[in-house]
Structures are given as structure tokens and as C-alpha cells.
N, C-alpha and C positions, 0 to 999 in steps of 0.2 A: 633974966630974959636976955640981956646983952651977952652974957656968956655963952649961952646956947646958940644964939645967933652967930656969934664970932666963931665958935667951934664948928658949927655946920657949914659956915662960909669957907673955913680953912679946909675942911674935909672935902667939900666939893671942889675946891681948887686943886687939891691933890688928886682927886679922881680924874678931873678933866685933864690935868696935866699928864697923867699916866696914859690916858687914852690917846692924847695927841702924840706922845712919845712913841707909843706902839704903832700907830698908824703911819708916823713918819719913818720909822724903821722899815716897815713893809714896802713903803714907797721907795726908800733907798735900795732895798734888796731887788726890787723890780727894775729900777734904773740900772743898777749894776749888771743885772742879767741882760737887759736890752743893750748896753754898751758892749758887753762881751760878744753878743750875737752879731751886732753891727761890725765889730771888729773882725770877727771870722768871715763875714760876708764881704767885707772890703779886701781882705786878704785874697779871698777866692776870686773877686773881681779883678784884682790886679794880675793874678795868674792867668785869668782868661784874656785879659787885655794883652798881656805879654805874648801868649800863644797866638792870638788873632794877629797881633802886629808881625810876628815872624812868619805866620803861614797865610797871610792874607792874599798874596799874589805869587804867580809863578816867576815874575821878574824878580821879586825880593829873594825867593828861594834860589834862584840862579846866582843872584849877586852874593848871597850867603855862602853858597857852594864855592864860588871863586874866591871869596874872602878867607873862609875857614878851612876848606878841604883841599884847595889847590889841585883841581883836576883829579882827585882821587875817586870821585864818584863817576860812574858811567851810566849812560842811558840804556835802559832795557826795554825790550818789546814786551807788551802785555802777554804775549804768548810764552814767554820765557819764564814767567813767574810760576813758581811751585809752592805747594803748601807742604810744610814739613810736619809729619805726625810723630810725636815723641811718646805716645801713650803706651806703646808696646815696647818690647825689649829691643827691637830693631827700629832704625830710623827709616821711615817710609816717605816717599815724595809723591804727591799727586799733582796733576796739572791744575792750574788755577782756572776756574771757568766763571764767565761773566754771564750773569742771568739778566735778561731784559726785563725790567720791572713795568714796562708799558703794556705787556701782554696780559 
């Protein structure tokens, strides 16, 4: 009787250990996946923050222009902007039109 009880106890411990090990492995895989997703999102957040910092105000843009481009950029009127169409064999330019979205 003692032998049967000991064998069944050992067998049950092996089964329970196997179950716990498999569930732990699944949890670790989910954790790894979540960490990777968080890492990707943090990278994207850093890029968006950087873009926002550089483009957040006209004053900053003017200061960056003076710092990096040394007056190589010139101001254009909105009427001087043209759209370049490269879909055909020739290069075509069209006037840029502003559409009022309030209408």
C-alpha cells in the first residue's frame, strides 16, 4: 500500500511540475512579446517627440533655419507654390489651390 501511495505521489508531482513549467513558459513568451511591443512603441514615441520638438513653433523653425541653413531658404508666397506631376512622360506643373474647408 505504501509503495502505491509513494508512486502515485511521485507521479502526481511530476504531472503538476510539468503543468507549471508549461504555463510558466507561455507566460514568459507573452511577457517577451509585450516587452517587444513596448519597445517598438517607445521608439515611435521618441520619433514623434523629436518631430514635435523640431516643428512645434515657427520661432523654432526660424532659429533652426538660421542655425543650419544660413539664409539658404527663402520665403515664398502661397501663390508661387506649384504641384509637380511626374506620372506622365513629361513634367507638368499645376498651380497650388487652397480649398476652404469651412464651406
